[in-house]
N, CA, C and O atoms as a Maestro MAE file, in Angstrom:
{
 s_m_m2io_version
 :::
 2.0.0
}

f_m_ct {
 s_m_title
 :::
 protein
 m_atom[224] {
  # First column is atom index #
  i_m_mmod_type
  r_m_x_coord
  r_m_y_coord
  r_m_z_coord
  i_m_residue_number
  s_m_chain_name
  s_m_pdb_residue_name
  s_m_pdb_atom_name
  i_m_atomic_number
  :::
  1 25 22.954 -15.968 -28.798 1 A "MET " " N  " 7
  2 3 22.715 -16.090 -27.382 1 A "MET " " CA " 6
  3 2 24.035 -16.415 -26.701 1 A "MET " " C  " 6
  4 15 24.782 -17.296 -27.128 1 A "MET " " O  " 8
  5 25 24.292 -15.696 -25.657 2 A "THR " " N  " 7
  6 3 25.575 -15.895 -24.991 2 A "THR " " CA " 6
  7 2 25.459 -16.545 -23.618 2 A "THR " " C  " 6
  8 15 26.446 -17.036 -23.072 2 A "THR " " O  " 8
  9 25 24.247 -16.546 -23.062 3 A "ILE " " N  " 7
  10 3 24.044 -17.156 -21.745 3 A "ILE " " CA " 6
  11 2 22.980 -18.236 -21.887 3 A "ILE " " C  " 6
  12 15 22.018 -18.075 -22.638 3 A "ILE " " O  " 8
  13 25 23.154 -19.318 -21.175 4 A "GLY " " N  " 7
  14 3 22.188 -20.410 -21.253 4 A "GLY " " CA " 6
  15 2 22.628 -21.459 -22.255 4 A "GLY " " C  " 6
  16 15 23.737 -21.404 -22.786 4 A "GLY " " O  " 8
  17 25 21.755 -22.407 -22.503 5 A "THR " " N  " 7
  18 3 22.127 -23.525 -23.366 5 A "THR " " CA " 6
  19 2 21.369 -23.536 -24.689 5 A "THR " " C  " 6
  20 15 21.587 -24.421 -25.516 5 A "THR " " O  " 8
  21 25 20.487 -22.569 -24.899 6 A "ASP " " N  " 7
  22 3 19.742 -22.511 -26.162 6 A "ASP " " CA " 6
  23 2 20.672 -22.100 -27.294 6 A "ASP " " C  " 6
  24 15 21.646 -21.374 -27.099 6 A "ASP " " O  " 8
  25 25 20.341 -22.585 -28.474 7 A "GLU " " N  " 7
  26 3 21.084 -22.174 -29.665 7 A "GLU " " CA " 6
  27 2 20.115 -22.142 -30.827 7 A "GLU " " C  " 6
  28 15 19.390 -23.107 -31.067 7 A "GLU " " O  " 8
  29 25 20.101 -21.035 -31.549 8 A "LEU " " N  " 7
  30 3 19.241 -20.915 -32.718 8 A "LEU " " CA " 6
  31 2 19.987 -21.420 -33.948 8 A "LEU " " C  " 6
  32 15 21.127 -21.031 -34.202 8 A "LEU " " O  " 8
  33 25 19.333 -22.282 -34.698 9 A "ILE " " N  " 7
  34 3 19.956 -22.755 -35.933 9 A "ILE " " CA " 6
  35 2 19.221 -22.226 -37.156 9 A "ILE " " C  " 6
  36 15 19.638 -22.468 -38.289 9 A "ILE " " O  " 8
  37 25 18.137 -21.509 -36.931 10 A "GLY " " N  " 7
  38 3 17.385 -20.937 -38.044 10 A "GLY " " CA " 6
  39 2 16.580 -21.993 -38.783 10 A "GLY " " C  " 6
  40 15 16.210 -23.019 -38.213 10 A "GLY " " O  " 8
  41 25 16.318 -21.738 -40.034 11 A "THR " " N  " 7
  42 3 15.494 -22.654 -40.829 11 A "THR " " CA " 6
  43 2 16.328 -23.568 -41.712 11 A "THR " " C  " 6
  44 15 15.776 -24.368 -42.467 11 A "THR " " O  " 8
  45 25 17.632 -23.461 -41.628 12 A "ASP " " N  " 7
  46 3 18.521 -24.306 -42.431 12 A "ASP " " CA " 6
  47 2 18.714 -25.637 -41.700 12 A "ASP " " C  " 6
  48 15 19.535 -25.740 -40.789 12 A "ASP " " O  " 8
  49 25 17.958 -26.642 -42.105 13 A "LEU " " N  " 7
  50 3 17.995 -27.933 -41.417 13 A "LEU " " CA " 6
  51 2 19.345 -28.635 -41.539 13 A "LEU " " C  " 6
  52 15 19.605 -29.595 -40.813 13 A "LEU " " O  " 8
  53 25 20.201 -28.177 -42.437 14 A "ARG " " N  " 7
  54 3 21.545 -28.771 -42.533 14 A "ARG " " CA " 6
  55 2 22.369 -28.467 -41.288 14 A "ARG " " C  " 6
  56 15 23.354 -29.154 -41.018 14 A "ARG " " O  " 8
  57 25 21.975 -27.437 -40.521 15 A "LYS " " N  " 7
  58 3 22.706 -27.085 -39.302 15 A "LYS " " CA " 6
  59 2 22.306 -27.963 -38.116 15 A "LYS " " C  " 6
  60 15 22.980 -27.959 -37.086 15 A "LYS " " O  " 8
  61 25 21.207 -28.718 -38.258 16 A "LEU " " N  " 7
  62 3 20.732 -29.528 -37.145 16 A "LEU " " CA " 6
  63 2 21.633 -30.723 -36.829 16 A "LEU " " C  " 6
  64 15 21.983 -30.909 -35.663 16 A "LEU " " O  " 8
  65 25 22.023 -31.539 -37.807 17 A "PRO " " N  " 7
  66 3 22.874 -32.687 -37.461 17 A "PRO " " CA " 6
  67 2 24.180 -32.319 -36.749 17 A "PRO " " C  " 6
  68 15 24.522 -32.974 -35.765 17 A "PRO " " O  " 8
  69 25 24.925 -31.301 -37.201 18 A "PRO " " N  " 7
  70 3 26.139 -30.950 -36.457 18 A "PRO " " CA " 6
  71 2 25.842 -30.503 -35.022 18 A "PRO " " C  " 6
  72 15 26.612 -30.795 -34.107 18 A "PRO " " O  " 8
  73 25 24.721 -29.793 -34.829 19 A "ALA " " N  " 7
  74 3 24.358 -29.358 -33.480 19 A "ALA " " CA " 6
  75 2 24.044 -30.570 -32.610 19 A "ALA " " C  " 6
  76 15 24.481 -30.636 -31.461 19 A "ALA " " O  " 8
  77 25 23.296 -31.523 -33.144 20 A "LEU " " N  " 7
  78 3 22.981 -32.740 -32.385 20 A "LEU " " CA " 6
  79 2 24.241 -33.544 -32.078 20 A "LEU " " C  " 6
  80 15 24.364 -34.123 -30.999 20 A "LEU " " O  " 8
  81 25 25.169 -33.578 -33.018 21 A "GLU " " N  " 7
  82 3 26.429 -34.291 -32.781 21 A "GLU " " CA " 6
  83 2 27.196 -33.667 -31.624 21 A "GLU " " C  " 6
  84 15 27.786 -34.382 -30.814 21 A "GLU " " O  " 8
  85 25 27.193 -32.332 -31.539 22 A "ARG " " N  " 7
  86 3 27.872 -31.664 -30.419 22 A "ARG " " CA " 6
  87 2 27.199 -32.003 -29.089 22 A "ARG " " C  " 6
  88 15 27.872 -32.206 -28.079 22 A "ARG " " O  " 8
  89 25 25.865 -32.062 -29.097 23 A "VAL " " N  " 7
  90 3 25.139 -32.428 -27.874 23 A "VAL " " CA " 6
  91 2 25.524 -33.836 -27.450 23 A "VAL " " C  " 6
  92 15 25.859 -34.070 -26.288 23 A "VAL " " O  " 8
  93 25 25.477 -34.759 -28.376 24 A "MET " " N  " 7
  94 3 25.750 -36.164 -28.067 24 A "MET " " CA " 6
  95 2 27.199 -36.384 -27.640 24 A "MET " " C  " 6
  96 15 27.484 -37.302 -26.872 24 A "MET " " O  " 8
  97 25 28.115 -35.550 -28.130 25 A "ALA " " N  " 7
  98 3 29.533 -35.676 -27.780 25 A "ALA " " CA " 6
  99 2 29.866 -34.936 -26.487 25 A "ALA " " C  " 6
  100 15 31.016 -34.934 -26.049 25 A "ALA " " O  " 8
  101 25 28.861 -34.310 -25.878 26 A "GLY " " N  " 7
  102 3 29.117 -33.574 -24.642 26 A "GLY " " CA " 6
  103 2 29.834 -32.263 -24.859 26 A "GLY " " C  " 6
  104 15 30.476 -31.742 -23.947 26 A "GLY " " O  " 8
  105 25 29.731 -31.728 -26.054 27 A "GLN " " N  " 7
  106 3 30.430 -30.488 -26.394 27 A "GLN " " CA " 6
  107 2 29.491 -29.295 -26.485 27 A "GLN " " C  " 6
  108 15 29.784 -28.323 -27.181 27 A "GLN " " O  " 8
  109 25 28.367 -29.366 -25.786 28 A "TRP " " N  " 7
  110 3 27.392 -28.281 -25.831 28 A "TRP " " CA " 6
  111 2 27.789 -27.185 -24.867 28 A "TRP " " C  " 6
  112 15 28.632 -27.387 -23.993 28 A "TRP " " O  " 8
  113 25 27.191 -26.046 -25.024 29 A "LYS " " N  " 7
  114 3 27.485 -24.905 -24.157 29 A "LYS " " CA " 6
  115 2 27.158 -25.236 -22.701 29 A "LYS " " C  " 6
  116 15 26.215 -25.974 -22.414 29 A "LYS " " O  " 8
  117 25 27.936 -24.688 -21.809 30 A "LYS " " N  " 7
  118 3 27.665 -24.829 -20.384 30 A "LYS " " CA " 6
  119 2 26.606 -23.811 -19.986 30 A "LYS " " C  " 6
  120 15 26.666 -22.652 -20.396 30 A "LYS " " O  " 8
  121 25 25.658 -24.237 -19.205 31 A "GLY " " N  " 7
  122 3 24.555 -23.367 -18.814 31 A "GLY " " CA " 6
  123 2 24.941 -22.406 -17.705 31 A "GLY " " C  " 6
  124 15 25.814 -22.692 -16.886 31 A "GLY " " O  " 8
  125 25 24.286 -21.282 -17.694 32 A "ALA " " N  " 7
  126 3 24.418 -20.290 -16.633 32 A "ALA " " CA " 6
  127 2 23.062 -19.610 -16.496 32 A "ALA " " C  " 6
  128 15 22.318 -19.499 -17.471 32 A "ALA " " O  " 8
  129 25 22.747 -19.167 -15.320 33 A "ILE " " N  " 7
  130 3 21.475 -18.480 -15.110 33 A "ILE " " CA " 6
  131 2 21.623 -17.032 -15.568 33 A "ILE " " C  " 6
  132 15 22.480 -16.307 -15.065 33 A "ILE " " O  " 8
  133 25 20.787 -16.608 -16.525 34 A "PRO " " N  " 7
  134 3 20.862 -15.230 -17.007 34 A "PRO " " CA " 6
  135 2 20.511 -14.230 -15.908 34 A "PRO " " C  " 6
  136 15 19.753 -14.549 -14.992 34 A "PRO " " O  " 8
  137 25 21.065 -13.022 -16.001 35 A "PRO " " N  " 7
  138 3 20.714 -11.979 -15.032 35 A "PRO " " CA " 6
  139 2 19.200 -11.729 -15.042 35 A "PRO " " C  " 6
  140 15 18.564 -11.770 -16.095 35 A "PRO " " O  " 8
  141 25 18.650 -11.477 -13.894 36 A "LYS " " N  " 7
  142 3 17.234 -11.163 -13.709 36 A "LYS " " CA " 6
  143 2 16.313 -12.338 -14.049 36 A "LYS " " C  " 6
  144 15 15.107 -12.145 -14.202 36 A "LYS " " O  " 8
  145 25 16.864 -13.552 -14.169 37 A "TRP " " N  " 7
  146 3 16.028 -14.728 -14.417 37 A "TRP " " CA " 6
  147 2 15.637 -15.287 -13.053 37 A "TRP " " C  " 6
  148 15 16.063 -16.365 -12.640 37 A "TRP " " O  " 8
  149 25 14.801 -14.494 -12.372 38 A "ASP " " N  " 7
  150 3 14.490 -14.790 -10.986 38 A "ASP " " CA " 6
  151 2 12.994 -14.976 -10.734 38 A "ASP " " C  " 6
  152 15 12.566 -15.088 -9.586 38 A "ASP " " O  " 8
  153 25 12.208 -15.009 -11.793 39 A "GLY " " N  " 7
  154 3 10.773 -15.182 -11.637 39 A "GLY " " CA " 6
  155 2 10.032 -13.899 -11.310 39 A "GLY " " C  " 6
  156 15 8.843 -13.932 -10.993 39 A "GLY " " O  " 8
  157 25 10.722 -12.767 -11.384 40 A "ASN " " N  " 7
  158 3 10.104 -11.488 -11.033 40 A "ASN " " CA " 6
  159 2 9.917 -10.556 -12.224 40 A "ASN " " C  " 6
  160 15 9.770 -9.347 -12.044 40 A "ASN " " O  " 8
  161 25 9.922 -11.098 -13.425 41 A "ALA " " N  " 7
  162 3 9.798 -10.256 -14.618 41 A "ALA " " CA " 6
  163 2 8.477 -9.494 -14.632 41 A "ALA " " C  " 6
  164 15 8.450 -8.314 -14.980 41 A "ALA " " O  " 8
  165 25 7.383 -10.155 -14.257 42 A "ALA " " N  " 7
  166 3 6.074 -9.488 -14.286 42 A "ALA " " CA " 6
  167 2 6.062 -8.267 -13.370 42 A "ALA " " C  " 6
  168 15 5.543 -7.212 -13.736 42 A "ALA " " O  " 8
  169 25 6.636 -8.416 -12.178 43 A "GLU " " N  " 7
  170 3 6.666 -7.294 -11.250 43 A "GLU " " CA " 6
  171 2 7.489 -6.135 -11.817 43 A "GLU " " C  " 6
  172 15 7.109 -4.972 -11.676 43 A "GLU " " O  " 8
  173 25 8.616 -6.457 -12.457 44 A "ARG " " N  " 7
  174 3 9.436 -5.391 -13.049 44 A "ARG " " CA " 6
  175 2 8.694 -4.693 -14.189 44 A "ARG " " C  " 6
  176 15 8.770 -3.472 -14.329 44 A "ARG " " O  " 8
  177 25 7.988 -5.460 -14.992 45 A "ILE " " N  " 7
  178 3 7.232 -4.885 -16.112 45 A "ILE " " CA " 6
  179 2 6.122 -3.981 -15.594 45 A "ILE " " C  " 6
  180 15 5.953 -2.863 -16.080 45 A "ILE " " O  " 8
  181 25 5.363 -4.459 -14.609 46 A "VAL " " N  " 7
  182 3 4.277 -3.651 -14.039 46 A "VAL " " CA " 6
  183 2 4.842 -2.371 -13.426 46 A "VAL " " C  " 6
  184 15 4.273 -1.295 -13.608 46 A "VAL " " O  " 8
  185 25 5.944 -2.479 -12.710 47 A "GLY " " N  " 7
  186 3 6.562 -1.288 -12.123 47 A "GLY " " CA " 6
  187 2 6.955 -0.278 -13.183 47 A "GLY " " C  " 6
  188 15 6.763 0.925 -13.006 47 A "GLY " " O  " 8
  189 25 7.502 -0.764 -14.281 48 A "HIS " " N  " 7
  190 3 7.900 0.133 -15.372 48 A "HIS " " CA " 6
  191 2 6.667 0.783 -15.996 48 A "HIS " " C  " 6
  192 15 6.664 1.984 -16.266 48 A "HIS " " O  " 8
  193 25 5.615 -0.016 -16.226 49 A "LEU " " N  " 7
  194 3 4.388 0.541 -16.808 49 A "LEU " " CA " 6
  195 2 3.762 1.574 -15.883 49 A "LEU " " C  " 6
  196 15 3.269 2.603 -16.343 49 A "LEU " " O  " 8
  197 25 3.780 1.304 -14.582 50 A "GLU " " N  " 7
  198 3 3.251 2.288 -13.623 50 A "GLU " " CA " 6
  199 2 4.031 3.594 -13.701 50 A "GLU " " C  " 6
  200 15 3.445 4.677 -13.658 50 A "GLU " " O  " 8
  201 25 5.338 3.492 -13.814 51 A "THR " " N  " 7
  202 3 6.175 4.686 -13.930 51 A "THR " " CA " 6
  203 2 5.814 5.474 -15.185 51 A "THR " " C  " 6
  204 15 5.731 6.702 -15.155 51 A "THR " " O  " 8
  205 25 5.601 4.763 -16.280 52 A "LEU " " N  " 7
  206 3 5.236 5.443 -17.525 52 A "LEU " " CA " 6
  207 2 3.880 6.119 -17.414 52 A "LEU " " C  " 6
  208 15 3.705 7.244 -17.883 52 A "LEU " " O  " 8
  209 25 2.917 5.438 -16.794 53 A "LEU " " N  " 7
  210 3 1.571 5.991 -16.695 53 A "LEU " " CA " 6
  211 2 1.512 7.183 -15.736 53 A "LEU " " C  " 6
  212 15 0.776 8.139 -15.978 53 A "LEU " " O  " 8
  213 25 2.279 7.126 -14.659 54 A "VAL " " N  " 7
  214 3 2.289 8.217 -13.682 54 A "VAL " " CA " 6
  215 2 2.926 9.464 -14.270 54 A "VAL " " C  " 6
  216 15 2.535 10.580 -13.927 54 A "VAL " " O  " 8
  217 25 3.895 9.291 -15.147 55 A "SER " " N  " 7
  218 3 4.607 10.442 -15.715 55 A "SER " " CA " 6
  219 2 3.804 11.148 -16.805 55 A "SER " " C  " 6
  220 15 4.206 12.214 -17.271 55 A "SER " " O  " 8
  221 25 2.682 10.573 -17.216 56 A "GLU " " N  " 7
  222 3 1.875 11.208 -18.274 56 A "GLU " " CA " 6
  223 2 0.948 12.249 -17.717 56 A "GLU " " C  " 6
  224 15 0.201 12.877 -18.468 56 A "GLU " " O  " 8
  :::
 }
 m_bond[223] {
  # First column is bond index #
  i_m_from
  i_m_to
  i_m_order
  :::
  1 1 2 1
  2 2 3 1
  3 3 4 2
  4 3 5 1
  5 5 6 1
  6 6 7 1
  7 7 8 2
  8 7 9 1
  9 9 10 1
  10 10 11 1
  11 11 12 2
  12 11 13 1
  13 13 14 1
  14 14 15 1
  15 15 16 2
  16 15 17 1
  17 17 18 1
  18 18 19 1
  19 19 20 2
  20 19 21 1
  21 21 22 1
  22 22 23 1
  23 23 24 2
  24 23 25 1
  25 25 26 1
  26 26 27 1
  27 27 28 2
  28 27 29 1
  29 29 30 1
  30 30 31 1
  31 31 32 2
  32 31 33 1
  33 33 34 1
  34 34 35 1
  35 35 36 2
  36 35 37 1
  37 37 38 1
  38 38 39 1
  39 39 40 2
  40 39 41 1
  41 41 42 1
  42 42 43 1
  43 43 44 2
  44 43 45 1
  45 45 46 1
  46 46 47 1
  47 47 48 2
  48 47 49 1
  49 49 50 1
  50 50 51 1
  51 51 52 2
  52 51 53 1
  53 53 54 1
  54 54 55 1
  55 55 56 2
  56 55 57 1
  57 57 58 1
  58 58 59 1
  59 59 60 2
  60 59 61 1
  61 61 62 1
  62 62 63 1
  63 63 64 2
  64 63 65 1
  65 65 66 1
  66 66 67 1
  67 67 68 2
  68 67 69 1
  69 69 70 1
  70 70 71 1
  71 71 72 2
  72 71 73 1
  73 73 74 1
  74 74 75 1
  75 75 76 2
  76 75 77 1
  77 77 78 1
  78 78 79 1
  79 79 80 2
  80 79 81 1
  81 81 82 1
  82 82 83 1
  83 83 84 2
  84 83 85 1
  85 85 86 1
  86 86 87 1
  87 87 88 2
  88 87 89 1
  89 89 90 1
  90 90 91 1
  91 91 92 2
  92 91 93 1
  93 93 94 1
  94 94 95 1
  95 95 96 2
  96 95 97 1
  97 97 98 1
  98 98 99 1
  99 99 100 2
  100 99 101 1
  101 101 102 1
  102 102 103 1
  103 103 104 2
  104 103 105 1
  105 105 106 1
  106 106 107 1
  107 107 108 2
  108 107 109 1
  109 109 110 1
  110 110 111 1
  111 111 112 2
  112 111 113 1
  113 113 114 1
  114 114 115 1
  115 115 116 2
  116 115 117 1
  117 117 118 1
  118 118 119 1
  119 119 120 2
  120 119 121 1
  121 121 122 1
  122 122 123 1
  123 123 124 2
  124 123 125 1
  125 125 126 1
  126 126 127 1
  127 127 128 2
  128 127 129 1
  129 129 130 1
  130 130 131 1
  131 131 132 2
  132 131 133 1
  133 133 134 1
  134 134 135 1
  135 135 136 2
  136 135 137 1
  137 137 138 1
  138 138 139 1
  139 139 140 2
  140 139 141 1
  141 141 142 1
  142 142 143 1
  143 143 144 2
  144 143 145 1
  145 145 146 1
  146 146 147 1
  147 147 148 2
  148 147 149 1
  149 149 150 1
  150 150 151 1
  151 151 152 2
  152 151 153 1
  153 153 154 1
  154 154 155 1
  155 155 156 2
  156 155 157 1
  157 157 158 1
  158 158 159 1
  159 159 160 2
  160 159 161 1
  161 161 162 1
  162 162 163 1
  163 163 164 2
  164 163 165 1
  165 165 166 1
  166 166 167 1
  167 167 168 2
  168 167 169 1
  169 169 170 1
  170 170 171 1
  171 171 172 2
  172 171 173 1
  173 173 174 1
  174 174 175 1
  175 175 176 2
  176 175 177 1
  177 177 178 1
  178 178 179 1
  179 179 180 2
  180 179 181 1
  181 181 182 1
  182 182 183 1
  183 183 184 2
  184 183 185 1
  185 185 186 1
  186 186 187 1
  187 187 188 2
  188 187 189 1
  189 189 190 1
  190 190 191 1
  191 191 192 2
  192 191 193 1
  193 193 194 1
  194 194 195 1
  195 195 196 2
  196 195 197 1
  197 197 198 1
  198 198 199 1
  199 199 200 2
  200 199 201 1
  201 201 202 1
  202 202 203 1
  203 203 204 2
  204 203 205 1
  205 205 206 1
  206 206 207 1
  207 207 208 2
  208 207 209 1
  209 209 210 1
  210 210 211 1
  211 211 212 2
  212 211 213 1
  213 213 214 1
  214 214 215 1
  215 215 216 2
  216 215 217 1
  217 217 218 1
  218 218 219 1
  219 219 220 2
  220 219 221 1
  221 221 222 1
  222 222 223 1
  223 223 224 2
  :::
 }
}
Protein backbone atom coordinates (compact mmCIF):
# COMPACT_ATOMS: atom_id res chain seq x y z
CA MET A 1 0.00 0.00 0.00
CA THR A 2 1.41 3.31 -0.98
CA ILE A 3 -1.28 5.74 0.15
CA GLY A 4 -2.79 5.97 3.61
CA THR A 5 -1.54 4.66 6.91
CA ASP A 6 -2.48 0.97 6.67
CA GLU A 7 0.27 -1.60 6.50
CA LEU A 8 -0.10 -5.32 5.95
CA ILE A 9 2.20 -7.51 7.99
CA GLY A 10 0.69 -10.82 6.92
CA THR A 11 0.49 -13.78 9.26
CA ASP A 12 4.07 -13.58 10.51
CA LEU A 13 3.54 -12.25 14.04
CA ARG A 14 7.28 -11.54 14.34
CA LYS A 15 6.64 -8.50 12.11
CA LEU A 16 4.18 -7.00 14.61
CA PRO A 17 6.57 -5.77 17.34
CA PRO A 18 8.80 -3.79 14.94
CA ALA A 19 5.69 -2.22 13.36
CA LEU A 20 4.35 -1.23 16.79
CA GLU A 21 7.74 0.20 17.73
CA ARG A 22 7.65 2.42 14.63
CA VAL A 23 4.16 3.63 15.58
CA MET A 24 5.20 4.41 19.14
CA ALA A 25 8.35 6.21 17.94
CA GLY A 26 6.32 8.41 15.60
CA GLN A 27 7.94 6.87 12.55
CA TRP A 28 4.76 5.64 10.88
CA LYS A 29 3.71 6.54 7.38
CA LYS A 30 2.13 9.93 6.84
CA GLY A 31 -1.49 9.70 5.79
CA ALA A 32 -2.94 10.99 2.56
CA ILE A 33 -6.44 10.73 1.15
CA PRO A 34 -6.47 8.19 -1.70
CA PRO A 35 -7.86 9.27 -5.07
CA LYS A 36 -11.62 8.78 -5.39
CA TRP A 37 -11.97 8.29 -1.61
CA ASP A 38 -14.89 10.66 -1.67
CA GLY A 39 -17.83 8.55 -0.54
CA ASN A 40 -19.10 8.11 -4.09
CA ALA A 41 -17.87 4.59 -4.83
CA ALA A 42 -21.40 3.13 -4.94
CA GLU A 43 -22.50 5.66 -7.54
CA ARG A 44 -19.44 4.92 -9.70
CA ILE A 45 -20.05 1.17 -9.44
CA VAL A 46 -23.74 1.49 -10.35
CA GLY A 47 -22.85 3.74 -13.29
CA HIS A 48 -20.35 1.19 -14.55
CA LEU A 49 -22.84 -1.68 -14.14
CA GLU A 50 -25.49 0.32 -16.01
CA THR A 51 -23.03 0.87 -18.85
CA LEU A 52 -22.30 -2.84 -19.00
CA LEU A 53 -25.97 -3.80 -18.97
CA VAL A 54 -26.96 -1.24 -21.62
CA SER A 55 -24.23 -2.44 -23.98
CA GLU A 56 -25.56 -6.02 -23.94
